[in-house]
N, C-alpha and C positions, 0 to 999 in steps of 0.2 A: 592844470588838468589833474596832475597826480595828487594835488592837495584835495580835490574832490574825492578821489579814490581813497586817499588816506582817511578822510572824514568818514566815508562809508565803512572802512575797515574798523575804525574805532566804534562806530555804532553797532556793527556786526559783533564785535568782541563783547561789548556790554550786553547786548541782547542775548547772545548764546550763553553767556555766563548766567543770566537770569533764567533762561530756559532750563539749563542744566540743573540749577538749584531747585526749580519748581518740579522738574521730573523726579528728582530724588525724594521730594516730599509727598508726591501723589499717593504712593501706596499706603502711607501712614495716616491719611486723612479720613475723617468720617465721611460717609456717602454723600451728604449734602455739600460739604466743602470740596470733596473730591470732584464732583461734577462741575463746580464752578472753576476749580483750578485746571481741570482738563480743558474747559472752554477757553480759559485764559492762555494756556500753553498753545492750543491750536491757533489762536489769534497771533501769538508771538512767532510761531513757526512760519505763518504766512508773511509776517513782516520781515522775517529773516530772508525768506525766499525773494521778496521784493527788493531787499537790499542787494542780494546777490545779482539779481537782474540788472540793477543800476550799476553795480560794479563791473559787470560783464560789458555793459554798454560803454563804460569809461575805458575799459581795456581795448575795446575795438577802435577807439579814437586815438590811441597811442600809436606813434610811428612804429612800423614793423621791427626796426632795429632795436627798439627799447621795450618791446612788448613781452619778451620771454619771461622776464622776472615777474611781471604782473600775472601772466598766464599761469605760472607755477603757483603763485599765491592763490589764484582763483581755484585751481584744482584742489588745493588744500582746504579751502573754505567749503567747497562743494562736498568734499569727503566728510568734513565736520558736520555739515548740514545733514547728510545721509545718516551719520551715526546718531545725531540727535533724534531724527525721525524714527529710527529703529528703536532707540532707547525708550522713546515715548510710546511706541506701539507695544513694547514689552511691559509697560506699567499696567496695562489693562488686563494682563494675564496673571492669574494667581500662581505663585511659585509652587512647584511640587516638591515636597520634602523628600529627602533620601529614604526615610522610613516608608512613605507612601509608595515610592518607586520599588523598594525592596518587597513590600507586601504584595504589590501587583505582580512582581516577577515570580515570587514564590507561589502565589495563587495560580498563576499560569502554569508553573512547573507541576503543581499537584494535579491540575486538570489533565495535563499531557501524560503524566505517569499513570493515571487511572486507566 
């Protein structure tokens, strides 16, 4: 039973490493490649969610006295999944430079002063 869980863990680790790498590359891609990479990452995120569901089912089958360790690992994997989803959502936003923020702030100050 735990060997199934450990197999899912290995698959999850490989998949999340691939997703992390692709998320980092998305902002630097030309628009046509970016669209394709985004679709690929979305697909892989779904696969990762499915793996988590399978792992969760495996944990439920573990006797209660042995379940704690696996439950803690699942919490960690779910947090990692949430971070990946957040990072992916942030790739769609253009970063605002400090200069742009400063100019917006000083413009607002000038308007208030007048």
